[in-house]
PyMOL commands that place a pseudoatom at each C-alpha (Angstrom):
pseudoatom trace, name=CA, resn=MET, resi=1, chain=A, elem=C, hetatm=0, pos=[30.326, -63.202, 15.687]
pseudoatom trace, name=CA, resn=PRO, resi=2, chain=A, elem=C, hetatm=0, pos=[31.456, -63.025, 12.384]
pseudoatom trace, name=CA, resn=THR, resi=3, chain=A, elem=C, hetatm=0, pos=[32.582, -59.927, 10.967]
pseudoatom trace, name=CA, resn=GLN, resi=4, chain=A, elem=C, hetatm=0, pos=[30.611, -59.993, 7.312]
pseudoatom trace, name=CA, resn=LEU, resi=5, chain=A, elem=C, hetatm=0, pos=[27.209, -60.720, 8.927]
pseudoatom trace, name=CA, resn=ARG, resi=6, chain=A, elem=C, hetatm=0, pos=[27.630, -58.717, 11.679]
pseudoatom trace, name=CA, resn=PHE, resi=7, chain=A, elem=C, hetatm=0, pos=[28.048, -56.012, 8.780]
pseudoatom trace, name=CA, resn=ALA, resi=8, chain=A, elem=C, hetatm=0, pos=[24.869, -57.872, 6.666]
pseudoatom trace, name=CA, resn=LEU, resi=9, chain=A, elem=C, hetatm=0, pos=[22.670, -57.210, 10.169]
pseudoatom trace, name=CA, resn=ALA, resi=10, chain=A, elem=C, hetatm=0, pos=[23.928, -53.738, 10.586]
pseudoatom trace, name=CA, resn=CYS, resi=11, chain=A, elem=C, hetatm=0, pos=[22.573, -53.060, 6.875]
pseudoatom trace, name=CA, resn=ALA, resi=12, chain=A, elem=C, hetatm=0, pos=[19.605, -54.389, 7.049]
pseudoatom trace, name=CA, resn=ALA, resi=13, chain=A, elem=C, hetatm=0, pos=[19.086, -52.684, 10.722]
pseudoatom trace, name=CA, resn=VAL, resi=14, chain=A, elem=C, hetatm=0, pos=[19.599, -49.082, 8.922]
pseudoatom trace, name=CA, resn=ALA, resi=15, chain=A, elem=C, hetatm=0, pos=[16.939, -50.289, 5.849]
pseudoatom trace, name=CA, resn=ALA, resi=16, chain=A, elem=C, hetatm=0, pos=[14.966, -50.256, 7.992]
pseudoatom trace, name=CA, resn=CYS, resi=17, chain=A, elem=C, hetatm=0, pos=[14.352, -47.522, 10.106]
pseudoatom trace, name=CA, resn=PRO, resi=18, chain=A, elem=C, hetatm=0, pos=[12.381, -45.548, 7.329]
pseudoatom trace, name=CA, resn=PHE, resi=19, chain=A, elem=C, hetatm=0, pos=[10.032, -48.190, 7.127]
pseudoatom trace, name=CA, resn=LEU, resi=20, chain=A, elem=C, hetatm=0, pos=[9.624, -47.697, 10.718]
pseudoatom trace, name=CA, resn=LEU, resi=21, chain=A, elem=C, hetatm=0, pos=[9.185, -43.960, 10.775]
pseudoatom trace, name=CA, resn=ASP, resi=22, chain=A, elem=C, hetatm=0, pos=[7.137, -42.327, 9.055]
pseudoatom trace, name=CA, resn=GLY, resi=23, chain=A, elem=C, hetatm=0, pos=[6.111, -39.338, 7.258]
pseudoatom trace, name=CA, resn=CYS, resi=24, chain=A, elem=C, hetatm=0, pos=[5.028, -37.797, 10.380]
pseudoatom trace, name=CA, resn=ALA, resi=25, chain=A, elem=C, hetatm=0, pos=[6.485, -40.163, 12.792]
pseudoatom trace, name=CA, resn=LEU, resi=26, chain=A, elem=C, hetatm=0, pos=[10.040, -38.814, 11.467]
pseudoatom trace, name=CA, resn=ALA, resi=27, chain=A, elem=C, hetatm=0, pos=[8.739, -35.023, 11.915]
pseudoatom trace, name=CA, resn=ALA, resi=28, chain=A, elem=C, hetatm=0, pos=[8.095, -35.962, 15.613]
pseudoatom trace, name=CA, resn=LEU, resi=29, chain=A, elem=C, hetatm=0, pos=[10.879, -37.309, 16.426]
pseudoatom trace, name=CA, resn=PRO, resi=30, chain=A, elem=C, hetatm=0, pos=[12.768, -34.019, 17.759]
pseudoatom trace, name=CA, resn=CYS, resi=31, chain=A, elem=C, hetatm=0, pos=[9.657, -33.842, 20.520]
pseudoatom trace, name=CA, resn=ARG, resi=32, chain=A, elem=C, hetatm=0, pos=[10.400, -37.038, 21.233]
pseudoatom trace, name=CA, resn=LEU, resi=33, chain=A, elem=C, hetatm=0, pos=[13.851, -36.779, 21.999]
pseudoatom trace, name=CA, resn=THR, resi=34, chain=A, elem=C, hetatm=0, pos=[13.870, -33.629, 23.756]
pseudoatom trace, name=CA, resn=SER, resi=35, chain=A, elem=C, hetatm=0, pos=[11.367, -35.101, 25.996]
pseudoatom trace, name=CA, resn=ALA, resi=36, chain=A, elem=C, hetatm=0, pos=[12.669, -37.706, 27.016]
pseudoatom trace, name=CA, resn=ALA, resi=37, chain=A, elem=C, hetatm=0, pos=[15.714, -36.036, 27.323]
pseudoatom trace, name=CA, resn=LEU, resi=38, chain=A, elem=C, hetatm=0, pos=[13.554, -33.993, 29.820]
pseudoatom trace, name=CA, resn=LYS, resi=39, chain=A, elem=C, hetatm=0, pos=[12.376, -37.069, 32.128]
pseudoatom trace, name=CA, resn=VAL, resi=40, chain=A, elem=C, hetatm=0, pos=[15.612, -37.662, 33.049]
pseudoatom trace, name=CA, resn=VAL, resi=41, chain=A, elem=C, hetatm=0, pos=[15.859, -34.445, 35.087]
pseudoatom trace, name=CA, resn=PRO, resi=42, chain=A, elem=C, hetatm=0, pos=[14.601, -35.557, 38.565]
pseudoatom trace, name=CA, resn=VAL, resi=43, chain=A, elem=C, hetatm=0, pos=[12.315, -33.681, 40.271]
pseudoatom trace, name=CA, resn=VAL, resi=44, chain=A, elem=C, hetatm=0, pos=[10.950, -31.290, 37.365]
pseudoatom trace, name=CA, resn=GLY, resi=45, chain=A, elem=C, hetatm=0, pos=[11.829, -33.538, 33.908]
pseudoatom trace, name=CA, resn=HIS, resi=46, chain=A, elem=C, hetatm=0, pos=[8.360, -34.681, 33.885]
pseudoatom trace, name=CA, resn=ALA, resi=47, chain=A, elem=C, hetatm=0, pos=[6.617, -31.472, 34.269]
pseudoatom trace, name=CA, resn=ALA, resi=48, chain=A, elem=C, hetatm=0, pos=[9.143, -29.482, 32.182]
pseudoatom trace, name=CA, resn=SER, resi=49, chain=A, elem=C, hetatm=0, pos=[8.243, -32.451, 29.535]
pseudoatom trace, name=CA, resn=THR, resi=50, chain=A, elem=C, hetatm=0, pos=[5.006, -31.688, 29.006]
pseudoatom trace, name=CA, resn=PRO, resi=51, chain=A, elem=C, hetatm=0, pos=[4.687, -29.557, 25.485]
pseudoatom trace, name=CA, resn=PHE, resi=52, chain=A, elem=C, hetatm=0, pos=[7.114, -31.612, 24.472]
pseudoatom trace, name=CA, resn=ASP, resi=53, chain=A, elem=C, hetatm=0, pos=[4.348, -34.203, 24.391]
pseudoatom trace, name=CA, resn=ALA, resi=54, chain=A, elem=C, hetatm=0, pos=[1.851, -31.788, 22.737]
pseudoatom trace, name=CA, resn=CYS, resi=55, chain=A, elem=C, hetatm=0, pos=[3.745, -31.510, 20.070]
pseudoatom trace, name=CA, resn=ALA, resi=56, chain=A, elem=C, hetatm=0, pos=[4.727, -35.093, 19.093]
pseudoatom trace, name=CA, resn=THR, resi=57, chain=A, elem=C, hetatm=0, pos=[1.215, -35.594, 19.969]
pseudoatom trace, name=CA, resn=ALA, resi=58, chain=A, elem=C, hetatm=0, pos=[-0.297, -32.204, 17.576]
pseudoatom trace, name=CA, resn=ILE, resi=59, chain=A, elem=C, hetatm=0, pos=[2.413, -34.300, 14.893]
pseudoatom trace, name=CA, resn=ASP, resi=60, chain=A, elem=C, hetatm=0, pos=[0.437, -37.484, 14.825]
for i in range(1, 60): cmd.bond("trace and resi %d" % i, "trace and resi %d" % (i + 1))
show_as sticks, trace
zoom trace
């Protein structure tokens, strides 16, 4: 893939991000990222991520 096309696609993707993450979604992003990181932990991950899921739901 030519470098100019790759750069143009990267710029378009970065420019589209604010439209995908409106105000509430952007505010809930830290809760969602923490929840997703905790769900990777075996055995206790889903239980530990429950408060962060509730946080994100409350913000949305």
